[in-house]
C-alpha positions in Angstrom: -61.3 31.9 102.0 -63.1 31.7 98.6 -60.9 29.6 95.9 -59.4 31.6 94.3 -56.8 29.3 91.9 -57.3 25.8 89.5 -54.7 23.4 88.9 -54.0 22.4 85.6 -51.9 18.7 85.8 -50.2 18.4 82.9 -48.9 15.0 82.5 -46.3 14.4 79.8 -43.9 11.7 78.5 -41.1 12.4 80.7 -42.1 14.6 83.2 -45.8 15.3 85.4 -46.3 18.9 86.2 -48.7 20.3 88.4 -49.6 23.9 88.1 -51.8 26.8 89.8 -54.0 29.5 88.1 -55.4 32.6 88.6 -58.4 33.9 86.5 -55.9 36.0 84.2 -54.0 33.0 83.3 -51.3 33.8 85.2 -48.7 31.2 86.8 -48.8 31.5 90.9 -47.0 28.1 91.7 -46.1 25.0 90.6 -44.5 21.6 91.6 -42.5 19.2 89.3 -41.8 15.5 88.8 -39.8 13.1 86.3 -41.2 10.4 85.0 -38.9 7.5 83.9 -39.4 6.0 80.5 -38.4 1.9 79.4 -37.7 1.1 75.6 -37.7 -3.0 76.4 -37.5 -3.9 72.9 -37.2 -2.3 69.5 -39.6 -0.6 69.2 -41.3 -0.2 72.3 -42.3 2.6 74.7 -43.3 1.5 78.5 -43.9 3.4 81.8 -45.2 1.9 84.7 -48.3 3.4 85.6 -47.3 3.5 89.6 -44.6 6.6 87.8 -47.7 8.2 86.3 -49.7 8.4 89.2 -46.6 9.0 91.6 -45.3 11.6 89.6 -49.1 13.3 90.0 -49.3 13.0 93.8 -45.2 14.4 93.7 -46.0 17.3 91.7 -49.2 18.3 93.3 -46.9 17.8 97.0 -45.0 20.0 95.8 -47.4 22.3 94.8 -49.4 22.2 97.6 -47.0 22.8 100.1 -46.7 26.3 98.2 -50.8 27.2 98.2 -53.1 26.9 101.0 -55.6 24.0 99.6 -57.7 26.3 100.4 -57.3 28.2 97.8 -57.9 25.7 94.7 -61.5 26.1 93.5 -61.0 22.7 90.6 -58.3 20.5 89.4 -58.2 19.5 85.9 -55.7 17.3 83.5 -54.2 17.5 80.2 -52.2 13.9 79.5 -49.8 12.3 76.4 -52.2 10.9 74.7 -52.5 7.3 73.2 -50.5 5.8 76.3 -52.9 3.7 78.3 -52.5 1.3 80.4 -55.0 -2.5 81.7 -56.4 -2.9 85.0 -58.1 -5.9 86.9 -61.2 -5.8 89.1 -59.6 -4.2 91.9 -57.7 -1.2 90.0 -54.4 -3.3 89.8 -52.2 -2.3 86.8 -52.1 -5.9 85.3 -48.8 -4.5 83.1 -46.6 -1.3 82.2 -48.2 1.0 80.4 -47.7 1.7 76.8 -46.8 4.4 75.0 -47.9 6.7 71.8 -44.2 6.3 70.3 -44.8 2.4 70.8 -44.9 1.1 67.2 -45.2 -3.0 68.4 -48.6 -3.5 66.4 -47.5 -2.9 62.9 -49.1 -6.2 61.7 -52.3 -4.7 63.9 -52.7 -1.7 61.8 -53.2 -3.7 58.5 -55.8 -5.8 60.1 -57.9 -3.9 61.5 -58.0 -1.8 58.6 -58.6 -4.8 56.3 -61.9 -5.9 58.6 -63.4 -2.1 59.2 -61.8 -0.3 55.8 -59.3 2.3 55.7 -61.0 4.9 54.0 -64.5 4.1 56.7 -62.2 4.0 59.6 -60.8 7.3 59.0 -64.4 8.5 58.2 -65.6 7.0 61.7 -62.8 8.2 64.1 -60.6 11.1 62.2 -58.0 9.3 62.5 -56.1 7.5 59.7 -54.8 3.9 59.8 -51.9 4.3 61.9 -50.2 2.6 64.4 -50.3 5.0 66.7 -53.6 4.9 68.2 -54.7 2.4 71.5 -57.1 0.5 69.1 -54.2 -1.4 67.6 -52.8 -2.1 70.5 -55.8 -3.4 72.2 -56.3 -5.9 69.3 -52.5 -7.2 69.7 -53.0 -7.8 73.7 -55.6 -9.3 72.6 -53.3 -12.4 70.3 -50.1 -11.8 72.2 -50.7 -11.1 75.7 -54.1 -13.2 75.9 -54.2 -14.2 79.8 -53.1 -10.1 80.5 -56.5 -9.5 77.8 -58.7 -12.0 79.5 -58.0 -10.4 83.2 -58.2 -7.2 81.9 -61.2 -5.6 83.5 -61.0 -1.6 82.5 -58.3 -0.5 80.1 -57.2 3.7 80.1 -55.5 6.3 78.7 -53.0 8.9 81.0 -56.1 11.2 81.8 -58.7 8.1 83.3 -55.7 6.8 85.1 -55.1 10.0 86.4 -58.6 10.6 87.2 -59.5 7.5 88.8 -56.3 7.7 90.8 -58.0 11.4 92.0 -61.7 10.2 92.2 -62.0 6.5 92.6 -63.9 6.8 89.0 -63.0 5.2 85.9 -63.7 8.3 84.2 -61.9 10.1 81.2 -62.9 13.2 79.0 -64.0 13.1 75.6 -61.2 15.0 74.1 -58.9 12.3 76.0 -60.4 9.3 74.8 -60.5 10.9 70.7 -56.8 9.7 70.1 -57.3 6.5 71.5 -58.8 5.7 68.1 -61.9 4.3 69.2 -64.2 7.0 69.2 -67.0 7.6 66.6 -66.2 11.2 66.0 -69.1 12.8 64.6 -71.4 11.4 67.9 -68.5 11.8 71.2 -69.4 8.2 72.0 -67.3 5.0 71.5 -67.8 3.3 67.8 -69.1 -0.1 68.5 -67.2 -0.9 64.9 -63.8 0.0 66.0 -64.7 -1.6 68.9 -65.2 -5.0 67.4 -62.2 -4.7 65.3 -59.8 -4.0 68.3 -60.7 -7.0 70.1 -62.3 -4.6 73.4 -65.6 -3.9 74.8 -67.7 -0.9 75.8 -67.1 -1.8 79.5 -64.0 -2.4 79.5 -63.2 1.4 78.9 -64.2 4.7 81.1 -66.9 6.6 81.1 -66.9 9.8 78.8 -67.5 12.9 79.9 -67.1 16.5 77.9 -64.1 18.6 78.9 -65.0 21.7 81.4 -67.4 19.0 83.4 -66.8 17.8 86.5 -66.0 13.7 86.6 -65.6 13.4 90.5 -64.4 15.1 93.6 -60.8 14.2 95.2 -60.7 11.4 98.0 -59.8 11.1 101.1 -56.9 8.7 100.3 -55.3 11.1 97.4 -56.2 14.2 99.4 -53.6 12.3 102.1 -51.0 11.8 98.9 -51.2 15.0 97.2 -52.0 17.8 99.5 -55.3 18.5 98.1 -58.3 19.0 100.0 -60.9 16.2 99.9 -64.0 17.2 98.1 -61.7 19.2 95.4 -64.2 19.6 92.3 -61.7 17.4 89.4 -62.7 18.2 85.7 -62.5 16.8 82.7 -59.8 18.4 80.4 -57.9 16.4 77.4 -55.0 15.4 75.5 -52.4 17.2 76.0 -52.3 18.7 72.5 -56.1 19.9 72.7 -55.2 21.2 75.6 -52.6 23.4 73.9 -55.4 24.6 71.7 -57.5 25.5 74.0 -54.3 27.1 76.0 -53.6 28.8 72.8 -56.8 29.9 72.1 -57.3 29.0 68.4 -60.8 29.7 69.0 -59.5 32.5 67.7 -60.2 33.4 63.7 -56.9 32.4 61.9 -55.1 30.8 64.4 -53.3 27.6 65.0 -51.1 26.5 67.5 -47.5 24.9 67.3 -46.4 23.3 70.3 -42.6 22.6 69.6 -43.0 20.0 72.3 -40.8 16.6 72.1 -43.0 16.0 69.4 -44.2 19.0 66.9 -47.7 19.2 67.0 -50.2 22.0 65.8 -54.0 22.6 65.8 -56.2 25.0 64.6 -60.0 24.8 65.6 -63.3 24.4 64.1 -66.7 23.5 64.1 -67.0 21.5 61.4 -66.2 17.5 61.2 -63.9 17.4 58.5 -61.4 14.7 57.2 -58.4 14.4 55.0 -55.4 13.0 55.4 -53.4 16.2 56.1 -54.6 16.3 59.7 -56.2 14.1 62.1 -59.7 15.2 63.5 -59.9 15.3 67.1 -62.5 16.4 69.6 -61.7 19.6 71.0 -61.3 20.9 74.2 -64.6 23.2 73.8 -68.2 22.1 74.7 -68.0 21.2 71.0 -65.9 21.6 67.4 -62.6 19.6 66.3 -59.1 20.2 66.5 -57.6 20.0 63.1 -53.9 18.3 64.1 -50.8 17.7 62.0 -48.2 15.8 64.0 -44.5 15.4 63.8 -43.0 12.7 66.0 -39.7 13.4 66.5 -39.6 17.3 67.5 -37.2 18.4 70.4 -36.5 15.1 70.4 -34.6 15.6 67.2 -32.6 18.3 69.2 -31.9 15.7 72.4 -31.0 12.8 69.7 -28.6 15.2 67.5 -26.8 17.2 70.4 -26.1 14.1 72.7 -25.5 11.1 70.2 -24.2 12.4 67.0 -22.6 15.2 68.5 -21.3 13.7 71.8 -22.4 16.3 74.4 -24.7 16.7 77.6 -26.6 19.3 78.0 -26.2 19.0 81.9 -22.6 18.7 82.0 -22.2 22.0 79.3 -25.3 24.0 79.8 -24.4 26.4 77.0 -23.7 23.9 74.2 -27.6 24.8 72.9 -27.3 28.6 72.8 -23.5 27.8 70.7 -25.0 25.5 67.9 -27.9 28.5 67.7 -25.3 31.5 67.6 -23.1 28.7 64.8 -26.5 28.1 62.9 -28.2 31.5 62.4 -25.0 32.4 60.8 -25.8 29.1 58.0 -27.1 30.6 55.1 -31.2 29.2 53.9 -31.0 25.8 52.8 -28.4 23.9 55.0 -26.0 24.6 52.1 -27.1 21.8 50.2 -28.4 19.5 52.9 -31.8 19.1 54.1 -33.4 16.8 56.9 -37.1 14.9 56.3 -38.0 14.4 60.3 -39.4 11.2 60.3 -37.2 9.7 62.7 -40.3 7.5 64.5 -42.5 7.3 61.6 -44.7 9.8 59.8 -48.2 10.1 60.8 -49.3 14.0 58.9 -49.1 13.7 55.9 -48.4 10.0 54.5 -49.1 8.1 57.6 -46.3 5.2 56.8 -45.4 3.7 60.1 -42.2 2.7 58.3 -41.1 6.2 57.7 -37.4 7.5 58.6 -35.5 10.3 58.7 -32.6 11.3 56.1 -30.2 13.5 55.9 -30.2 14.6 52.3 -27.3 16.5 50.5 -24.7 15.7 53.3 -21.3 15.8 52.3 -18.0 16.0 54.2 -17.9 19.7 53.9 -21.2 20.1 56.3 -20.8 21.4 60.0 -22.4 20.5 63.0 -24.1 24.0 62.8 -25.2 22.8 59.0 -27.0 19.7 60.6 -28.4 22.1 63.2 -30.0 24.3 60.9 -31.1 21.6 58.5 -32.7 19.7 61.9 -35.0 22.9 62.3 -35.2 24.2 58.3 -36.4 20.2 58.3 -39.1 20.5 61.0 -40.2 24.3 60.0 -41.0 23.3 56.2 -42.4 20.2 57.0 -44.7 22.2 59.5 -45.3 24.8 56.4 -46.6 21.8 53.9 -49.0 20.2 56.3 -50.5 23.8 57.3 -51.3 24.8 54.0 -52.7 21.4 53.1 -55.2 22.2 56.5 -56.0 25.5 55.4 -56.8 24.4 52.4 -59.4 21.7 53.8 -60.6 23.5 56.6 -60.5 27.5 57.1 -57.2 30.5 56.1 -54.4 30.2 59.1 -52.6 33.7 58.8 -50.3 33.5 62.6 -49.1 30.5 64.7 -49.1 30.6 68.4 -46.2 29.0 69.5 -45.4 27.5 72.7 -43.0 23.9 74.5 -39.1 24.1 74.7 -38.4 24.6 70.9 -40.4 28.6 71.2 -37.6 29.7 73.3 -35.5 29.5 70.3 -35.0 33.1 68.0 -33.8 31.1 65.4 -36.0 28.6 65.1 -39.7 30.5 65.2 -38.1 33.0 63.1 -37.3 30.2 60.3 -41.1 28.4 61.1 -42.0 32.2 60.3 -40.2 32.4 56.6 -40.6 29.0 55.8 -44.9 29.2 56.4 -45.1 32.8 55.7 -47.1 33.2 58.8 -46.6 35.7 61.6 -45.8 33.1 64.9 -46.5 34.4 68.2 -44.7 33.4 71.4 -47.4 33.5 74.1 -46.9 34.8 77.4 -47.1 31.2 78.9 -45.1 28.7 77.5 -47.5 26.2 79.4 -50.2 25.9 77.3 -51.3 22.8 77.4 -51.4 22.8 81.5 -52.7 25.9 80.9 -55.5 24.7 78.7 -56.6 22.2 80.9 -56.8 24.9 83.9 -59.2 26.8 81.8 -61.6 23.2 81.9 -61.4 23.4 85.8 -62.1 27.2 85.4 -65.2 26.3 83.6 -65.9 23.3 85.6 -65.7 25.8 89.0 -68.4 27.8 87.3 -66.0 30.9 86.8 -66.6 30.8 82.9 -69.6 29.9 81.2 -67.8 28.3 78.1 -64.7 27.3 77.7 -63.9 30.0 74.6 -64.9 32.4 77.1 -62.5 30.8 79.9 -59.8 31.0 76.9 -60.2 34.2 76.2 -59.8 35.6 79.8 -56.4 33.1 80.8 -54.9 32.7 77.1 -52.0 36.0 77.8 -51.2 38.0 74.9 -47.8 37.3 72.6 -44.7 38.6 74.4 -42.8 38.5 70.6 -43.9 38.0 66.7 -41.6 37.3 64.4 -42.8 38.6 61.0 -41.7 36.4 57.8 -39.5 38.3 55.8 -40.2 39.0 52.0 -36.4 37.9 50.7 -36.2 35.0 53.1 -39.6 33.7 52.2 -39.4 33.6 48.7 -35.8 31.3 49.2 -37.8 29.1 52.0 -40.8 29.0 49.3 -38.2 27.2 46.1 -37.0 25.5 48.9 -40.1 23.7 49.7 -41.1 23.1 46.5 -38.0 21.0 46.6 -38.8 19.5 49.9 -42.0 18.2 49.3 -40.9 16.4 46.2 -38.5 14.3 48.3 -40.4 11.8 50.1 -42.1 10.5 47.3 -39.4 10.1 45.5 -37.5 7.9 48.5 -40.5 6.4 50.3 -40.1 3.2 48.4 -36.4 2.8 48.6 -37.3 3.4 52.9 -39.7 0.4 52.7 -37.9 -2.2 51.1 -35.0 -0.6 53.6 -37.1 -1.2 56.5 -38.3 -4.5 55.6 -34.9 -5.7 55.2 -33.9 -4.6 58.9 -36.7 -6.4 59.9 -35.8 -9.8 58.2 -32.0 -9.4 59.8 -33.6 -9.9 62.9 
């Protein structure tokens, strides 16, 4: 039997999916397993490495029960980014992995910037000074967990961990390594300058492999755990954001993807390296080029927070609650009756880079209802995205439409609000699994199906199922609201900083 499928493994913050795609990018079968999340201290977010690899094994085992392992040409990986773990010489995890959500290294952010220079740090890595990249936690471990750090023979992000699990090789993709903040973006290699400031050595890091190239072969031991065929090629994929860009075919002129997932992440593609505070320049899932990426750390996470913690509704027990809220919010006028949300509930990355940033409902009154709050949430994320995308387009190249994916893309109302607020078409893609599809495209290239990743994207990305176009009257109203929205954070950021400092001093 000639292999006719590739697998994209998508290891996200809360779940791992293993999805088999055919040569046209159509889903044939899938497996899934949850990944528990731990929050042991305020601002700390961790996961057991065994849950990363165990969920991969479970998802693949489910998948290979549905399809013959002989049909699988290659496997590739999309992963939650900036999440990494430490290992001893035997490959055993020394502690739980820390996640992109983790905020423990506030002091180290300032220390690294002081040593390297904030502007130079940004210029080298493509990522402004921020708590999210792994570089800050590397320095934190060297200071606060020196015994663990001294025993660390390898430290790898999720892609590298899964690649090691599958192949026994300590290798990872350039694309997945890029968000760690340790890479020289121009050379696609580890930066000696940033490594020194982060207290990490080159020999502690995985070997870098370009997206679409084979990293190794599935071992006999892993084959037993996963149901894969021993010797199946494992191809370098990338971070979930860059994989989503490939899956959404951002190689097309004028296109940006928008992943309305746990975080709201958007990116457009370009060959030229560009640096600006309004985006991160990350190595693309492609032979060359960059993903100009914006990020709102809380996307559909805010929906969960609002529904469960404020409205005290459990979607598992009341599965109709989201549809009810959407119907109610649709009847609310633009601007949510004078209410606006700043969606900075887990700090701010683009464009302000303020780790102390916090969310705000501005204009709240006793007359507001849950429908107003729910619409304000949708509008706040849409306005934030419009503001950032306008800046990205001004610095790089024009963006005339979004290819939208992720859980939030299922909402017609939210898609229309994004279109009206941004003044751009919003195209819902055929497959919502853009990150897994991007990894599958890398696998397809590694299997020799396509010569380049753009060629794989052109063949496998599929067509939009629905297009939401900006409406003239509504777009005019949102343009006025956007001008008000853009003034809010500069006005309140100083007050917010004092409040967060006070909270820390109170313990």
